[in-house]
C-alpha positions in Angstrom: -0.1 0.0 0.1 1.0 3.9 0.5 4.4 5.2 1.6 2.1 6.1 5.0 0.3 3.4 5.6 1.4 0.9 8.9 -0.4 -2.2 8.4 -0.3 -4.7 11.2 0.1 -7.9 9.5 -0.4 -10.3 12.4 -3.9 -8.3 13.0 -5.0 -7.3 9.3 -5.8 -3.9 10.4 -4.1 -0.4 9.6 -2.5 0.9 13.0 -4.8 4.1 13.2 -8.1 1.6 13.0 -6.8 -0.3 16.0 -6.3 3.1 17.6 -9.1 4.1 17.1 -10.9 0.2 18.0 -8.7 1.1 21.0 -10.4 4.7 21.5 -14.1 4.0 20.7 -14.6 1.8 23.9 -13.2 5.1 26.1 -15.3 7.5 24.1 -18.6 5.3 24.8 -17.9 5.2 28.6 -17.6 9.1 28.4 -20.8 9.6 26.9 -22.7 7.1 29.8 -20.9 9.5 32.1 -21.6 12.9 30.9 -24.6 12.0 30.4 -25.6 10.1 33.5 -24.4 13.5 35.0 -26.0 15.9 32.9 -29.6 14.0 33.9 -28.3 12.7 37.3 -28.9 9.2 37.1 -28.2 7.3 40.1 -24.4 5.7 40.4 -25.4 2.5 40.0 -27.6 2.7 36.6 -24.6 4.4 34.7 -22.0 1.9 36.2 -24.6 -0.6 34.3 -25.0 1.3 31.6 -21.2 1.4 31.2 -20.7 -2.4 31.6 -23.2 -2.5 28.7 -21.3 -0.6 26.4 -18.1 -2.6 27.5 -20.4 -6.0 26.9 -21.2 -4.5 23.4 -18.1 -3.6 22.0 -16.9 -6.9 23.4 -19.5 -8.8 21.3 -18.2 -6.8 18.6 -14.6 -6.9 19.0 -15.1 -10.6 19.1 -18.1 -12.1 17.6 -19.0 -9.4 14.6 -15.1 -8.3 13.7 -14.3 -10.7 10.7 -10.9 -12.6 12.0 -8.0 -11.9 11.7 -9.2 -8.3 11.9 -11.3 -9.4 15.5 -10.0 -8.9 18.6 -10.4 -11.5 21.1 -8.0 -10.6 23.9 -9.6 -7.0 23.8 -13.1 -8.5 24.4 -12.1 -10.7 27.1 -10.5 -7.3 28.7 -14.0 -5.4 27.8 -15.4 -8.9 29.3 -13.5 -8.5 32.5 -14.6 -4.6 32.7 -18.0 -5.2 32.5 -17.8 -7.6 35.9 -15.9 -4.8 37.3 -18.3 -2.0 36.4 -21.4 -4.3 37.4 -19.7 -5.3 40.8 -19.5 -1.6 41.4 -23.0 -0.6 40.7 -23.9 -3.3 42.4 -22.2 -1.9 45.6 -23.3 1.6 44.3 -26.8 0.5 44.7 -26.4 -1.1 47.8 -25.1 1.5 50.0 -24.9 4.8 47.5 -23.0 6.3 50.7 -20.2 4.7 49.9 -19.5 4.1 46.4 -16.8 6.7 45.0 -18.5 5.6 41.6 
């Protein structure tokens, strides 16, 4: 391809696309954070919504992107992040005054 194209042969993805695939979940989680602050929803709803975003990206990265462009290890990390967010959401629902999130 072109002189400035940095193609990652082991993933089948251009470096710029790889960076964007890394940034998209962060943007999604920050958008949920911003919306939750604007409409002042409860912490546990925000955390569970962020977990939903993480699960959505995990499913997309593992099952929808075709191999070799898919990212199963990234998807696993997203699933683990979702579990942590669900756990924190459960703690925030049980005792909101002790939740820092």
